[in-house]
N, C-alpha and C positions, 0 to 999 in steps of 0.2 A: 370516556369522554366523547362527546357528540361531535358531528360535523360542524355544528354551529360554533362550538368552542375552538375547533382547528381553524375555522375561518376568522375568528377573532384575533388569532395569533399569526395570521398569514402575512406575508410580505405586502406592504401597501403599494399602491399604484405609483407612488412617488419613490419606491425603492427602499424606504425606511424598514429596517429589519428589527421586528420587536425583540427586546432583550429576553423576554420570556422563553424565546426559542433556545436560549442557552442556559438559562437559570432555573427554570420552573420545572417542579416534578410533574406537574400535569402535562407538559409538552413532552417530556421524556417518555411518560407512560403512553401517550398517544403514538409516539414513534414506535414503542415496543409493540403496539397493537396493530399499527397500520403500515409501517415502514419495514422494519427489520424482518418480520415473517414473510415478506412478499418480494425480497430483492435478492438477487445473486450476490454473495459475499465470499470473499477468499477465506477458505478454512485452513488450507495448507499447501505445501508443495509435494509433488509426486515423490520426490526423492526421500521425503519423510516416511514413506511407506513403501520401502523397497521390496519386502517379502510378503507372500501370502500369509494373512493372519495379522499383519501389522495394523495397528489402530492408533488413532489419537482423538483426543476430545477437544471439540471447539465449542466455545461458550459464547453466548450473546445474551445479555440481560440475565434472565433467570432460566433460559433455555440451554440445555446441553445437547450436543449432537456428536454421536460417534461416527468417525469417518474411518472405514475399513477397507483394506485390500483383501478382496474376496478371492481373486485369482490374479495371475500375472497381468491380465489386461483389463481388470475391472476394479473400480473403486465405488463403494456404496456408502450412503449416509443413513443413520437411523436415529430417531429420537432415543436418547439414552435413558430408557425407562423399561423396567421389566413388566410384562403383561400380567404378573400375578399381583403384586401390591406396590408397583411403581418404583421400586428401588432402582437408583442409578446403577447401571451394569458395570461401569469401568470409569476410571478417571485418568488424567494425564495421558500417558502413551505407553505402548507395549506391544506384545504379540499374544494372540490367542493361539497358544502353541499346539493345542490339540485339535484346532479347528472348530472349537465350540465356545460360544459366548456363554459364560456360566454366571448366573445371578449369585452374588455373595451371600444373600440372605437365605433362601430356601433351596438353592441349587437348581432352578429351572435352567434349561440349557437351550441354546439356539445355535443353528448352523451359521456359518459366515454369511450365507445368503439371506438370513433373517428367519428362517423357518424354525418354528418351535419344534424341537426334537425330544425333549424329555421333560416329564412332570414327575417329580417324586410322588409316589402313591397316586399314580394316574387314574386308578380305578375309583377314587373318591372324588373325582371331578367329572361326572358324567356329562355336564353341560358344555364342557369346553370344546370348541370346534376342532377338528382334526388338522385344519389347514391354517391354524393361528400362526401369525408371524410378526416380528417387529414392524413397527410403523416406519416407513421409508421417509427419508428427506431426499429431495432430488440432489443428486451429485453429478457434476459434469466437469469436463476439463479443457483448458486451453493454456498454451504457453507454458506448461509444466506446473501450472496451478490447478488446484482442486476447489471448485466453487460449490456452495450448497445454497439451497433454497427451500424453505419450508412450505412454500405455495406449490402444491401439486399442478395447479393450473397455469403457472408462470410460463412466459414465453421461453424458447430455447435459449441457453447461455450465449450462443454465438450471435443471436439476434440482439440480446440485451446488451452485449459488449460493443456492437457496432458503434464507431468505426475503429475501435482500439486494435483488433487483429490486423486490419490493414496498415494501421499507423505504425505499430510495434512489431509486426511480423518480421520485417527485415532484420531485426536485432536478435532473433532466435532465442527468445527468453526460455523456450522449452529445453534447450541445450545448455543453458547456465545451470550453475549449481550454488548452494549457499556457501559463502566465504565466512560470514558472521551471522549471528542470530542472537539479538538481545531484546529483552522486554523490560518495560518499566511502567510504573503507574504515575500519571500526571494529574495534578490537582485542577483540572479543567474539563469543561463539557467536551465531548468528542469533536464537536464541530469547531471549537476553538483550535484544537490540534490540527485538524484538516486545513483550516483557513491558513495557518502558518506556513504551509507548504503548497499553497495553491495560488500564490500571487508573488510578484517581485517588488511591489510597492514598498514593503517594509524593509528592504535592504538598506536604504539610506538612513533609516532611523535605527534599526537594530543592528546591522552589520556594517558599520561605516567603514571598517578596515578592507572590505571587499571592493569598495569603489575604485581603488587604484587599479584594479584589473578586471572589473566587471562593468559592462554596459547595462545598467539596470533600466534604462530609459527606452531604448529601442527593442521593446519586447512586443510580441504579438500574442493576444489572448483570443482563444476560439472556444466557443461553446458548441457542443453537439446536442443531440436530443436529450441525452442523459449525462454524459461525461463532459470533460473539459481538458484543455490543453493550453500550455503557454511555453514559449521559447522565444529565442532571439529572432529578430526580423532577418530576412535573407541577406541583406547587405551587411548586417551586423555579424553574421556568421563568418563572413570573409575578411574580417579585420581583427586586429588586436588593439583594442581601444579601452581606455578607462571609462568611468562614467562621465557623461557630459556635465554632470553636476559640478565637477571639479574645475571646470573651465580652463583646462590646459591647452596651450598651443601645441601644434604638431611637433615643433622642435623640442618639446618638453616631454614627449611620450617615448618611453623606452620600451619597445615591443618585446625585446628579450626578457626584460624584467616581468612584463605581463605574462607571457607564456609560462615562465618558471613559476610564477605565483599561481597561475591557474592549475598547473599539473600538481604542484606541491599542496595548494590550499584545498583542492578537491580530491585528496589522496585516495579516498575510497572508491573513486570512479576511474582511476588510472592504475596501471601496473608499475611495480617498482623500477623496472628497467626504463620507463618512459622519462624519468628524471635524468637518466644518463644520456638519452637521446637529446633532450633539450640542452643540456650542458654541451654536448658534442656540436650541435648545430650552432650554438651561440659562439663557440670558439673557432669554428671553421668557416672559410668562404663559402657562400651559397652559390649554386648554379646561376648563370646569367638569367635575369628575367624571372627568377623564383623568389618570392617573399619568404620570410621566416616561417610564417604560419603555413604557407603551402608546403614547404619542406617538411615541417613537422607532420602535417596531416598525411603526406605521402608515406613517411616513415611509420606512421601509426598504422596505416592500412597494410603495409608490408609486415609489420609485427603481428597483427591479428591474423593475417593469412598463415603466417608461420606457425601460429598456434591452432590452426585448423578451423578458424572462424570463416564462414562464408560472408563476405562483405559486398557481394555482387549487387545487392539491393540498397546499398547505401551510398549516398553522395559524399564526396570528399568533405564537405562542409560539415557533415554529421560528426566528424572525427573529433572535433573540439567544442561541440555545442550540444547540450543535452535536450532531450524531449521530456519535459515535465508533464506528466498526464495524471489526471485525477480519475480513477476508476470508481465511479459512484458505486456504493456509498463508502466503502472502508479501506481504499488502497490509493496512494499518492506518492509521487516521487520521480526523481529523474532517471532516465535510461540512456546510456551511452553505448556505443558499439563495444561489446565484450563485457560491460558491466552495468549494473543497476543498483541504486539504493532506494528501496521501497519501504514505505511506512504503512503498516496496517493499523487502523485506528478503530476502536469500537468503545461503547460505554462500559464502564466498570460496574458490572451488576446493574442495579437500578438507580444508581447515584448520578444526578445530573451534573454534579460538580467533580466527577472523576472519570478518568478514561484509561484504557489500556493501550499502550503503544508498542508495537513490535518494530524493530529496525532491522531490516533484512539487507544485507549486501550479497549480491549475486555476481558471480564471475564465470567467465568462459574458462573451464579447465584446460591447462596446457597439455599437449600430447604426451609429455613425459612427467606429468604431475598427477599421480594417483589421488583421487578425491575421496575424501571421508567427511561425513556429517560433522560440522563444528559443534562444540558445546553450546547448548542453549543456556544463555545467562539471564537470570532474572534479578532485577533491582527494584524491590518495593518502594524505595525511596530514590528518586532520580538524583538527588543531590549527593548520594553516597558514591557516585562515580563521575569521573571527568569524562565527558562525552566529546571533548574537543570544543574549541572556542565558538564556532558557528552554532553547533547544537545547544551548547550551554546557553547562548544568548536567546535562542529560540525558547527553550524550556523555561527560562527565568521569566520571560514575558507572560507565560501562560496563567500563572497563579495571580498576577496583577490584573490581567484581562477578566478572569473569571470574577475576582473580588470587586473589581471596578464596575462591572455591569450590574452589581446588586446595590449600587448607590441609588438613592431616591431621585437623584438628579439625572440619572441615565435612563432614557426612555426607549432608546434603540440604536441601531448602527447605521451610520451614514457613510455608505460605500462610494469609493471612487468609481464612477461609471465605466472607466476603461480598465484600469489597472487592477481593480478588484471585481471586475465583471464575473469572474469564475465563481466567486463566493455568492454572489446574487443569483447566478444561475442554479447553484447547488440548492439554495432555498427554494427556489421556484420548483425544482424537481421533487423536493421533499413534500411541497404542498400538493403536487399531483397525487402523491401517494396518500397523504393524510385526508384529503377532501374527496377522494374516490369513493 
């Protein structure tokens, strides 16, 4: 597809997003040609590769990348193709136990650093260079994540991520570990899935049960050069308030019920013992001049310190308000002190109507809680599992969105210029890659 075609499907000056960006095969093909090979994308977490020789396969479109722990301090990425006849060298995950990557077809062998070490009947291949090696994919690390990029000329990862390392650095993601790892296939374009977790405008329509304990109005949306962020405004972080949409008077607001609903309703972001803290605070007199929210935030900071978490870089307000960050292009989700729920999203092969979604819960492991990698669970049909009410509601929307955009009467997306500004920004960043 040409640059002219990309321009035809670009976001208009009026902000109208052409529906073809979500439903057309041609647009996905263009993304696969101009976007995904040139961006840093999360391939895995470092704890998935604890031992030398450990590997896993990361796929994007029709491309397969092997991510390999070559020594205790080094992780490399390789295009997953043998230099003999192109056979994929490995799939899934495992360990190259003898320190050799062996092709399953004709048994050519490579060292963990990619160097070709053995050709069966080598004397019959006089023209093969002695320094032949697997083609590398750039692999760099930040925050405990391993990122890959197929573009050898790409900017360094740390520059691409700016300002995420500064924004999320105080949460110490590098010291968190997997608590859950679940993957499913969703019947929608990958951008439909990202969109669902990149704005709060849909809460009142999709998750009305949250309005009793979520201020969905006083939100701040911030776009950086490439990435985006949204979260509650500073004053809203210091209050326990329901949505202003409910029109409740101050004397109708039960702060204790709101705090209890917050901690239980976002269970994946809070530790079990925190519900007990809420119950204790609600049933006991508070220190003079201290609000329920302040008392809980202080107790949460003390609990995290007791678990060994350095909270020195975090304001007390952060204890009960997530930082929802979109790591362009394929990671989005809320990060709290001690926990994070992150969604890795990518196209499912070359199908514009299907996407792969990984749901990762990360937690700070307690000092007396030995950590082990949780079972990776795969659900090819998302409806076969109960994901919890909030996620079920989001997932149920996606098939309707994808199908609805194919209507002859749908010409594009009209986005809220404030509350959906992160979505518009994502499309403009995509256009930078597609028209470059």
